[in-house]
N, C-alpha and C positions, 0 to 999 in steps of 0.2 A: 504493500500500500504506500502511496506517496506521502511524504511528510508534509503536514499542513500546520498553519498557525494554531489551529484548534488542537491538533495532536501534541504539539509542543507544550501548550497550556496544560493539557491533561497529564502529560509526562511529569511536569513539575508539581501539579496538584497531588498526584498519587505518590510521588517520591520524596517530596521535601522533608516531611517529618522523619522519614527513614534516614535521609542524608544527615539530618541534624543529630540523630541518635548515633549514627556511625562516627560523626565528627567528635562527639563527646567521648566515645569509646577510645578514639585515637588521641585524646587529650586536647582537641581543638576547642576554642570557645564556640558557644552554641550558634552564633550568627554566621560563622565563617565556614562556607562550604567550597571555597576556592582553593587553588593549589598553593603549596608552600614552596618557597624559593630559597635555596641554601647558598647564597653568595658567600665568598670568603669573608670571615669575620662574624657571620651570624651564628649565634650560640644556642638560641632557644626556638622552640616551635612557634611561639607568638611572634618573634622577630621574622621568622621565615614566612609566616602567613601574611604578615603586613608589609613584606618587602615590595610587592607590586603596588600596594596602596601608597607606600612612601614615594615611589617613583611618580605616581599620579599627583600626589600632593606637591612634590617639587615642581612639576610642570605647571600646575595651577599658580603656585606662588611666583614662578618666574615670569608669568604673563600679567598678573594682576596682584598688587601688593595688599589691597584691602577691599572689603565689601564685595568679594567675589560672588558671582551668580553662577551656580553650577547645577548640573543634573546628572544622575547616574541612570543610564538607560539599560534596563535589564539588571536591576539592582539586587535580585534575589531577596534575601531576608535582611539586607541592610548593612552587612559588615563593613563594606568599603566606606559608605557615607558616615558610619559611626566612628570610623578612624579619621577620615579626612576632614569632615566639616568642623569639628571642635578645634582642629589645629590651624585653621585659617584665621586671619585677623578680621574680626567684625564681619563675617560673611552674611550675605543675604540668606533668607530661608531657602533651603534646597529641596529639590524634588527627586524622589526615587521612584522609578516606574518599572513594573514587572507585569508580565502576562498573567501570572498566577494569582488568583484571589487568595489562595492559601498563603503564599509568600507575602502578599501585601498586608494581610491581616496580622501575620506574625511580626513583620517589620514595624508596623504602626504600633503594635503593643509594646515593642521594645523601646520605642521613643519615650513612652511614659516611664518605663522602668529606668531609663538612663537620664531622664529629665530633659529630653530634647524635643518634646512634643511641639514646642513653638518655633523650632529651628529647622526641623526636617519633616517633610510630608511624604508619605508613601501612598502610592495609588496603583490600582490595577489598570493596565492599558497597554496598547501596542506602541512600540518605540518608532514605528513608521508614521504615527499620527499622535504627536505629543500635545497635550492641552496647555500650551504656552505660546505667547506672541512671538512673532518673528524677531530675530536679532535681540532676544531678551537675555542671552546667556554669555558669560565669559568663557566657560569651559563645559564641554560635554564629554563624558567618558563611559566606557563599557568594559567590563571584565568578563571574559568567557561568555559573551552574550550575542555578538554579531554572528557567531558560528551557527546560532539557532535561526537566523533569518531565512525565511523561505524566499524572499526577494531582497538580497543584500543591497542592491542599488538604492532601493527606497530608503534604507537606513541612512545612507550618506546624503541623500537629498534632504531628508528631514533634519539631520544634524547640521547641515549647512544653513538651512532656513533658521534654525534656532540661534546660531552663533552670530555675534556681532563681528564686524571686520577686525581681524587680529586675534579673534578668539581661537581656542584650541579644541581639537577633537583628539581624545587620548584612548587608545585601544590596547588591551592585553588579551590575546586570543591565539587560537590555533590557525595555522596556514599550511596549505599543501606545499611541499618542496617543489622547486622549479626544475623538475627533471621527469623523464618517463619512468613509469613504475612497472615492475614485473607483475606477472599474474598473482603471485603470492602477496606482494605488497598491495596490489589492488584489492585483494580479498580482505586484508586487514583494514584498509581505508574504508571500504564499504561497510564492514562490520562496525567500525567506530561511528560512521555517519548514521547508520540504521539504529544502533543501540542507544546512542546519546541524542538522537533527533537533532543532528547538526548539518542540515543541508547547505548552510552558508559557509562551510569550510572551503576556502578557495585559495588560489595562489596570490602572493603579494601583488604580482603584476596586475591581476584583475581588480584587486582592491584599489590600487593606485588609479586604475582607469576610471572606476566609479568616483573616487574622491576628486580627481582632477576635473571631471565633468561638472562637479558642483563647487568649484572654486576652493577646494581644500588641498593645500600644498604640503607634501610630506617634508617634515623637518627632522624626524628621527626614526630609525629603524634598527632596533637592537634585538638580538636573539637571546631569549631567556632559557632555552632548553638545557644548556649546560648546568644550570642551577637547580634543575629538578632532580630528585632522587627517584630514579625509575625502578619499577617493580616488574619488568618484563620477564616472561617465562621462556624456556626453550620452545622453539617453534612447534615441534611435534606435540608437546604437551598442551600448549595453548590451542593448537588446531583441534586436538581431541576434545578439549573442554568446549570450544566453540561449537563443534559438531553436535555434541551431546546436549549442550544448552539450548540450541535451536530446536531440538526435538522435545524438550520438556513441555508438558501440557499446561503448565502454570501460566495464567494469563496476566498476572500483575506486572506492571511496568518495571519493577525492580529487576526482573530477570534480564531483559534486554539492556538495562542500564549497567548491570554487572558485566555482561558480555562486552558492552561498548567500552567500559572502563578498561578491561583487559586488552581489547583491541587498540585502544589509544596508547597504552604502554608499549605494545608491539610496534605501533606506528612511530612513536617518538624514538624508540631504540633503533629502528631501521632508517630513521631520518626521512620518513615519508611525510611526517607532520612536524612542523616547527612551532614552538611556543614563542611568540614575539610581542614586543612592545613598540607600537607605532604611534607617532604624534604628528598631527596635521595642523596647519594654521589656515584660518579662513582669510582669503585674500580678496581684494576688490575686483570687481568685474573688469 
């Protein structure tokens, strides 16, 4: 079956509470379901989980010193905004947008627990149609979110609309490597896309094409894959698990998610997929 926006929403509605439970078992804070990055010098899991957030924070600070107007598109349950927003100087109220009503409800509840209910607003919605005026933001960012876009081009069109001239679009996400793939590599890429509902995983060159079309100029492109701690399996073992997993009669979305997670590890190990940090600047027409 083709991946649709509705199926992505259902995937997260069904899986988010399980993701959070797994995160707690692994020692993560409840809101953080993104990847940890172990750059040289990082000592704790909390530092590793927030490394990508710190990169985003630095980019926002470098473009606007105070009163930053920001939005997290594809915000999950809010971890990135909870880290970034309090560390900005006198920021404007921020928006976090997620397809999943389950995630929006959990994130909004956390604002009260953290005393941020007047500073961050979370809402259910599609990041290709954001309920904000044009040119109303200094920075837009997404972490592991554009990969879920059924129509990635529409994401860049909307981000450009939201940003004022000189504003930044900041992405942390997966991208296909710029080379041909073998049949085995293609198998694992397809399993990742299918299992994790990520039809928007594309090559950086395609991303740049969309961005340039909407006056978004690339200013940074850093690969983060070397900072991941991969958990890939021997190919024969992973292939056997994939074969058996696809035969299971269990209908819950956690099954394809677990297979997709394994497939992603294989893809990252084989350098079929790269985890990258991209920054774009909105330029005048």
